[in-house]
C-alpha positions as CSV (number, residue, x, y, z in Angstrom):
1,M,50.4,-25.4,71.7
2,V,49.5,-23.0,74.4
3,T,49.9,-24.6,77.9
4,V,46.5,-24.9,79.5
5,P,46.6,-23.8,83.2
6,S,46.5,-26.7,85.8
7,E,43.0,-27.7,86.9
8,Y,44.2,-27.7,90.6
9,R,44.8,-24.0,90.5
10,R,42.0,-21.5,91.2
11,L,41.4,-19.8,87.8
12,P,40.1,-16.4,87.6
13,T,36.5,-16.0,86.1
14,A,35.3,-13.9,83.2
15,E,34.0,-11.2,85.7
16,E,37.7,-11.0,87.1
17,L,39.3,-10.8,83.7
18,P,39.4,-7.8,81.3
19,S,36.9,-8.1,78.7
20,S,39.0,-6.3,76.0
21,D,42.4,-5.0,75.5
22,E,40.9,-1.4,75.8
23,T,42.2,-0.7,72.2
24,P,39.7,1.0,70.1
25,V,39.4,-0.5,66.6
26,D,41.1,1.3,63.9
27,N,38.1,1.7,61.5
28,Q,34.4,0.9,60.9
29,L,35.3,-2.3,58.7
30,Q,36.7,-4.0,61.9
31,N,33.5,-3.8,63.5
32,D,31.1,-4.0,60.4
33,I,32.7,-7.0,58.6
34,P,32.7,-9.5,61.6
35,N,29.3,-8.3,62.6
36,L,27.9,-9.1,59.1
37,L,29.2,-12.7,59.3
38,L,27.9,-13.0,62.6
39,S,24.2,-12.0,61.6
40,L,24.5,-14.4,58.4
41,L,25.5,-17.2,60.9
42,A,22.5,-16.5,63.1
43,F,20.3,-17.2,60.0
44,I,22.1,-20.0,58.5
45,W,22.4,-21.7,61.9
46,A,19.2,-20.4,63.4
47,N,18.5,-24.0,64.7
48,R,22.0,-24.6,66.4
49,D,23.0,-23.9,69.6
50,D,26.5,-25.2,69.6
51,W,28.4,-22.2,68.2
52,Y,29.5,-18.8,69.1
53,F,30.9,-15.9,67.2
54,G,32.6,-13.1,69.0
55,V,33.4,-9.5,67.8
56,D,36.2,-7.7,69.1
57,M,36.1,-9.8,72.3
58,A,39.0,-10.9,74.5
59,V,39.9,-14.7,74.2
60,H,41.7,-15.6,77.5
61,Y,43.9,-18.7,77.3
62,N,46.3,-18.5,80.0
63,P,45.6,-16.3,83.2
64,D,49.3,-15.5,83.4
65,K,49.5,-13.9,80.0
66,P,47.5,-11.1,78.2
67,A,44.3,-12.0,76.2
68,I,44.3,-12.1,72.4
69,V,41.5,-9.9,70.9
70,P,40.6,-10.8,67.2
71,D,38.4,-8.7,65.1
72,G,36.1,-11.7,65.1
73,F,36.3,-15.3,66.0
74,L,34.2,-18.5,65.7
75,A,33.9,-21.3,68.3
76,I,32.4,-24.7,67.6
77,G,31.0,-27.0,70.3
78,V,30.1,-24.2,72.9
79,K,26.9,-22.9,74.0
80,R,25.6,-19.9,71.8
81,N,23.7,-18.2,74.6
82,T,24.9,-18.2,78.1
83,G,22.0,-16.4,79.7
84,E,20.6,-12.7,79.6
85,R,24.0,-11.3,80.4
86,G,25.9,-13.2,77.8
87,R,29.5,-13.5,77.6
88,L,32.0,-10.8,78.9
89,S,34.9,-12.5,77.1
90,Y,35.7,-15.9,75.9
91,V,37.5,-17.7,78.7
92,L,39.1,-21.0,77.6
93,W,38.8,-22.8,81.1
94,E,35.2,-21.7,81.1
95,E,34.5,-23.1,77.8
96,Q,35.7,-26.7,78.3
97,N,38.9,-25.5,76.8
98,I,37.6,-25.3,73.3
99,I,39.8,-23.3,71.4
100,P,38.2,-21.1,68.7
101,F,37.8,-22.9,65.3
102,L,38.5,-19.5,63.4
103,A,40.1,-16.2,63.9
104,L,39.5,-13.1,61.7
105,E,41.6,-10.0,61.2
106,V,40.7,-7.0,59.0
107,V,43.8,-5.0,58.2
108,S,43.7,-1.2,58.5
109,E,45.9,1.7,57.8
110,R,47.6,1.3,61.0
111,Y,49.2,-2.0,60.4
112,N,49.0,-4.4,63.6
113,S,51.2,-7.2,62.5
114,E,48.5,-9.3,61.1
115,Y,50.7,-11.3,59.0
116,E,53.6,-11.9,61.6
117,D,52.9,-11.5,65.3
118,K,49.0,-12.3,65.2
119,L,49.6,-15.1,62.7
120,A,52.2,-16.6,65.2
121,D,49.9,-16.0,68.1
122,Y,47.0,-17.8,66.5
123,Q,49.2,-20.6,65.3
124,T,50.7,-21.1,69.0
125,L,47.2,-21.3,70.2
126,G,46.1,-23.8,67.9
127,I,43.2,-22.1,66.0
128,L,42.6,-24.2,63.0
129,Y,41.7,-21.2,60.4
130,Y,43.1,-17.9,60.5
131,V,41.5,-15.3,58.0
132,I,43.1,-12.0,57.0
133,Y,40.9,-9.7,55.1
134,N,43.0,-6.9,53.5
135,P,41.2,-4.1,51.6
136,L,44.6,-2.5,51.3
137,S,46.0,-5.4,49.0
138,G,47.7,-4.4,46.0
139,R,49.2,-1.1,47.2
140,R,52.8,-0.4,47.1
141,G,54.9,-1.5,50.2
142,R,54.2,-4.4,52.5
143,F,50.8,-5.0,50.7
144,R,51.9,-5.2,47.2
145,N,51.7,-9.0,46.8
146,R,49.1,-9.7,49.5
147,Q,45.7,-11.0,48.3
148,R,42.4,-9.3,49.3
149,L,41.4,-12.4,51.3
150,E,44.0,-15.1,52.8
151,V,42.9,-18.0,54.7
152,Y,45.3,-20.0,56.5
153,K,44.8,-23.6,57.8
154,L,46.8,-25.2,60.6
155,I,48.4,-28.3,59.4
156,A,51.1,-30.2,61.3
157,G,51.3,-27.2,63.7
158,K,52.0,-24.6,60.9
159,Y,49.7,-22.3,59.0
160,E,49.4,-23.0,55.3
161,L,47.9,-20.5,52.9
162,L,44.9,-22.2,51.2
163,S,44.2,-21.6,47.6
164,S,41.0,-19.9,46.7
165,E,38.5,-20.1,43.9
166,N,36.7,-17.0,42.9
167,N,37.6,-15.3,46.3
168,R,36.1,-18.3,48.2
169,V,37.7,-21.0,50.4
170,W,35.7,-24.0,51.5
171,L,35.9,-24.9,55.1
172,P,34.7,-28.7,55.2
173,E,34.5,-28.8,58.8
174,I,31.6,-26.5,59.2
175,G,30.1,-27.1,55.8
176,L,30.4,-23.5,54.7
177,G,32.5,-21.4,52.2
178,L,34.0,-18.0,53.1
179,G,34.7,-15.3,50.5
180,C,34.5,-12.0,49.5
181,E,32.5,-10.0,46.6
182,Q,30.8,-6.7,46.0
183,G,27.5,-6.1,47.7
184,E,25.4,-3.7,49.8
185,H,25.2,-3.9,53.7
186,I,23.8,-1.2,56.0
187,G,23.5,1.1,53.0
188,W,27.1,0.8,52.1
189,E,28.0,-0.4,48.6
190,R,31.5,-2.3,48.7
191,E,33.3,-5.4,49.2
192,W,32.1,-7.6,52.0
193,L,32.9,-11.1,53.5
194,Y,30.1,-13.6,53.2
195,W,29.3,-17.3,53.8
196,Y,28.6,-19.4,50.9
197,D,27.0,-22.8,50.5
198,L,28.5,-26.0,48.8
199,N,27.6,-24.7,45.4
200,G,29.2,-21.4,45.7
201,V,25.9,-19.5,46.2
202,R,26.3,-16.8,49.1
203,Y,23.7,-16.7,51.9
204,P,21.7,-13.3,51.7
205,T,22.1,-10.7,54.1
206,A,19.0,-9.7,56.3
207,E,18.2,-6.7,54.1
208,E,18.6,-8.9,51.0
209,Q,16.0,-11.5,52.4
210,V,13.5,-8.8,53.2
211,L,13.9,-7.5,49.6
212,Q,13.4,-10.9,48.0
213,E,10.2,-11.4,50.3
214,R,9.0,-8.2,49.0
215,Q,9.4,-8.8,45.5
216,Q,8.0,-12.2,45.8
217,K,4.8,-10.7,47.3
218,E,4.9,-8.1,44.4
219,K,5.2,-10.9,41.7
220,L,2.2,-13.0,43.2
221,A,0.1,-9.7,43.5
222,T,0.8,-8.9,39.7
223,Y,-0.1,-12.5,38.9
224,L,-3.3,-12.5,40.7
225,R,-4.3,-9.0,39.3
226,S,-3.8,-10.6,35.8
227,M,-6.3,-13.3,36.7
228,G,-8.9,-10.7,37.9
229,I,-8.1,-11.2,41.6
230,N,-7.6,-8.4,43.8
231,P,-4.8,-9.5,46.4
232,D,-6.0,-7.1,48.9
233,E,-9.4,-9.0,49.2
234,I,-7.7,-12.3,50.0
């Protein structure tokens, strides 16, 4: 486990710490995938204020060491909103030393040791779940035997790869499944990561919710017209 600094020492605040590692993301997916998961959580947990999902944000766990910067991470048991300014970064000693529950990395063409160095870092920090989404899986070379979605769980201090069913893994601690499937988001048809309920039904995106509501209204209007009622006059 990472050593948490002594409470008797003056620790730097978020304003005094870098908010990122100033390394640009390698591709669009490293922003779009975690942002989709964030927007879905905002719908699923709309009535909860005990979680936070960061995207490309520095996680400071020790003032004497560089921060880690996952593509996305989920913390449970912290305030979702911290005021108009929001969080500049996730500073462990300002968050009651609550370690993120889950870290997400999206593999890009420029490999960043997601299966080695980053796995070791998150394991040492004590993050319960480490998720690697690899759109390059199946290619020759280092990704030949990798799955598209790999979810690791910290068991007895070591990460163990969890088995998936239909490209989904159930996370009992939060009552959600995490998986991937084809879909359309921001006008882009491809494979995306989604949250799922206990029955394996994925939660709809904001675009899909709008479409569903529109279709329901159209069905109702059609039914009313079949009954001789003008829906525009109701």
